[in-house]
C-alpha positions in Angstrom: 30.1 -15.9 -7.1 29.3 -12.8 -4.9 28.8 -10.7 -8.0 26.5 -13.2 -9.6 24.4 -13.4 -6.4 24.4 -9.5 -6.2 23.3 -9.4 -9.9 20.5 -11.9 -9.3 19.1 -9.9 -6.3 19.2 -6.6 -8.3 17.7 -8.1 -11.4 14.9 -9.7 -9.2 14.1 -6.3 -7.5 14.1 -4.3 -10.8 11.7 -6.8 -12.5 9.4 -7.2 -9.5 8.9 -3.5 -8.7 6.3 -2.8 -11.5 3.0 -2.6 -9.7 1.0 -0.8 -12.4 0.1 -2.3 -15.9 2.1 0.5 -17.8 4.7 1.1 -15.2 7.1 2.4 -14.3 9.1 -0.8 -13.6 11.0 1.0 -10.8 10.8 4.3 -9.0 12.8 5.7 -6.2 9.9 8.0 -5.2 7.0 6.5 -3.1 3.6 6.2 -4.8 2.3 9.1 -2.6 5.2 11.3 -3.6 4.4 10.4 -7.3 0.6 11.1 -7.1 0.8 14.3 -5.2 0.7 16.8 -8.0 -1.6 19.1 -9.9 -2.8 17.0 -12.8 -4.4 18.3 -16.1 -6.4 15.9 -18.3 -4.6 15.4 -21.5 -6.5 12.6 -23.2 -9.4 10.4 -22.8 -10.3 7.0 -24.5 -13.7 5.3 -24.3 -13.7 1.5 -25.1 -10.1 2.3 -26.9 -11.4 5.1 -29.1 -10.2 8.7 -28.6 -12.7 11.0 -26.9 -12.7 14.5 -27.9 -11.9 17.0 -25.2 -12.3 20.3 -27.2 -13.4 23.1 -25.0 -13.0 21.0 -21.9 -10.5 21.3 -19.2 -10.3 19.2 -16.0 -7.7 19.7 -13.2 -7.2 17.5 -10.2 -4.9 18.6 -7.3 -3.9 15.7 -5.1 -2.3 17.0 -2.0 0.2 15.1 0.4 -2.3 16.0 3.4 -4.7 13.5 1.8 -7.0 16.3 0.4 -7.9 17.0 -3.3 -9.8 19.3 -5.4 -11.2 18.4 -8.8 -12.3 21.1 -11.2 -13.7 20.8 -14.7 -15.0 23.3 -17.1 -16.7 23.1 -20.4 -16.8 26.1 -22.7 -15.4 28.1 -19.8 -18.4 27.1 -17.5 -17.5 25.2 -14.3 -19.2 21.9 -14.3 -17.4 20.3 -11.3 -15.7 21.8 -8.3 -15.3 19.2 -5.7 -13.1 19.0 -2.5 -12.6 15.9 -0.5 -9.9 13.3 0.7 -8.2 10.7 -1.2 -6.3 7.5 -0.4 -4.9 4.4 -2.1 -6.8 1.0 -1.9 -5.0 -1.3 0.4 -3.0 -2.9 -2.4 -2.4 0.6 -3.8 -3.8 -0.4 -7.3 -6.7 2.0 -7.0 -7.0 5.8 -6.2 -10.1 6.4 -4.1 -11.8 9.7 -3.4 -14.4 10.8 -0.9 -16.0 14.1 -1.6 -16.6 16.4 1.4 -19.9 15.8 3.0 -20.3 12.4 1.5 -19.6 8.8 2.5 -19.6 7.8 -1.2 -16.2 6.6 -2.5 -15.3 6.6 -6.0 -12.5 4.3 -7.3 -10.1 4.3 -10.2 -7.8 1.6 -11.3 -4.2 3.1 -11.7 -2.8 2.0 -15.1 0.3 4.3 -14.9 1.9 6.4 -12.1 4.9 8.5 -12.7 5.8 11.9 -11.4 4.7 13.4 -14.7 1.8 11.1 -15.7 -1.1 9.7 -14.1 -3.4 7.2 -16.2 -6.5 6.0 -14.6 -9.3 3.6 -15.7 -12.8 3.1 -14.6 -16.1 1.8 -15.8 -19.1 4.0 -16.6 -22.4 2.6 -17.9 -20.6 -0.5 -19.4 -18.0 1.9 -21.0 -14.2 1.5 -20.1 -12.8 5.0 -19.7 -9.1 5.7 -19.5 -8.0 9.2 -18.6 -4.4 10.3 -18.9 -3.4 13.3 -16.8 -0.1 15.3 -17.2 1.6 16.7 -14.0 2.3 20.4 -13.8 
């Protein structure tokens, strides 16, 4: 009987730990430990269609001291170099960033968060954009 009860408890924990749409179902790392990384944009979809990223790089460094840097280049020309602070929303379903010197908060829905992959979704001019980043 104890074995059955233990199996039920473990099964409940395993299947109730998944917070994000695409997982992971369970992780032994905290969300903060998983999100602090240097992330490189690997792919983007707009309304479900693959968007070309040729000649574009975007790197986001998320630090454990709640600071971040976001840098994007197109054809080798820097089009974004932003520093600021980041946080999770209260329910930890969104990543929120506040650029230095600004009070504007940008929010992205977290679709997937592992130590090696971060997938974020946001709406821009009625388009649903999903960015997939790979950790370095």
